[in-house]
C-alpha positions as CSV (number, residue, x, y, z in Angstrom):
1,M,95.0,27.0,153.0
2,T,98.2,25.7,154.0
3,K,99.8,22.7,153.3
4,L,100.8,20.8,155.8
5,T,104.7,20.7,153.9
6,D,104.5,24.7,154.4
7,I,104.3,24.3,157.7
8,E,107.7,24.7,158.8
9,G,109.3,24.0,162.2
10,A,112.9,22.2,164.1
11,D,111.3,19.1,165.1
12,F,111.1,18.2,161.3
13,T,112.7,14.9,160.5
14,A,110.6,14.1,157.7
15,D,111.8,15.2,154.0
16,D,108.7,16.2,152.5
17,A,108.5,14.2,149.5
18,E,108.0,11.6,153.1
19,V,105.2,13.4,154.0
20,E,103.6,13.4,151.2
21,A,104.0,9.8,150.3
22,A,102.0,9.8,153.8
23,V,99.5,12.1,153.0
24,E,98.6,10.3,149.9
25,D,98.0,6.7,152.0
26,A,96.0,8.0,154.5
27,A,93.2,10.1,151.9
28,A,93.0,6.9,149.5
29,E,92.6,4.2,153.4
30,L,90.0,7.2,154.1
31,G,88.5,7.6,150.3
32,M,89.6,11.6,151.3
33,D,91.4,14.1,149.1
34,P,94.7,13.8,149.4
35,E,95.6,18.2,149.6
36,T,92.4,17.7,152.3
37,V,93.6,15.5,154.5
38,S,97.5,18.0,153.2
39,E,95.0,20.7,154.7
40,E,93.2,20.3,157.7
41,V,96.3,18.2,159.4
42,A,98.1,21.7,158.1
43,Y,95.6,23.4,160.4
44,I,95.8,20.6,163.6
45,L,99.2,21.9,163.6
46,D,100.0,25.0,162.6
47,S,96.3,27.1,164.0
48,G,97.1,26.7,167.7
49,S,93.7,27.0,168.1
50,G,92.5,23.3,168.4
51,R,92.9,20.8,171.2
52,V,96.9,19.3,169.6
53,N,99.6,22.1,167.3
54,N,103.3,21.1,166.8
55,E,104.8,21.6,170.0
56,G,101.8,19.2,171.6
57,V,102.2,16.1,168.8
58,A,105.9,15.9,169.5
59,G,105.6,15.7,172.4
60,A,103.2,13.2,172.1
61,A,105.0,10.3,171.5
62,A,106.6,8.2,174.5
63,A,109.6,6.7,172.6
64,V,111.0,7.2,169.2
65,N,108.1,6.2,166.8
66,E,109.6,5.0,164.3
67,D,106.2,5.1,161.2
68,T,106.1,8.8,161.2
69,A,110.3,9.5,161.3
70,D,109.2,11.6,165.1
71,D,108.0,14.2,162.9
72,P,105.1,15.4,164.7
73,R,103.9,15.9,161.1
74,L,103.6,12.7,160.5
75,E,102.6,11.8,164.4
76,A,99.7,14.4,163.1
77,L,98.9,12.5,160.4
78,E,98.1,9.7,162.5
79,V,96.2,11.1,165.1
80,F,94.0,12.8,161.9
81,K,94.0,9.3,160.4
82,L,92.5,8.0,164.3
83,R,90.0,10.0,164.8
84,Q,88.4,9.8,160.7
85,E,88.1,5.8,162.0
86,L,86.7,6.2,165.1
C-alpha cells in the first residue's frame, strides 16, 4: 500500500518529517500501528473512491488551520483520528 508521505500534491505545505511525526502521534493516541495509520490516510486521499479525497480535504477547512499547516495530508489525518475516536 501507499504511505502518506508517498502521495504528491501541489497543496502540501508540511514536509515529510512533519507528516511522519503526526502519523506517529496519531498512532500512539489511537493504539494503532503507524504504518497502518499512514496507509489508511493515504488511501483516503489517493483512492478517489471514498467520500474524502485530496481536493475535498483541502477545501474542508473554513479558514487557516495552524494545527495542520493547511496540508491536506495532515487534515485527512485529523479526520481519520476523529472517526477512529468516535
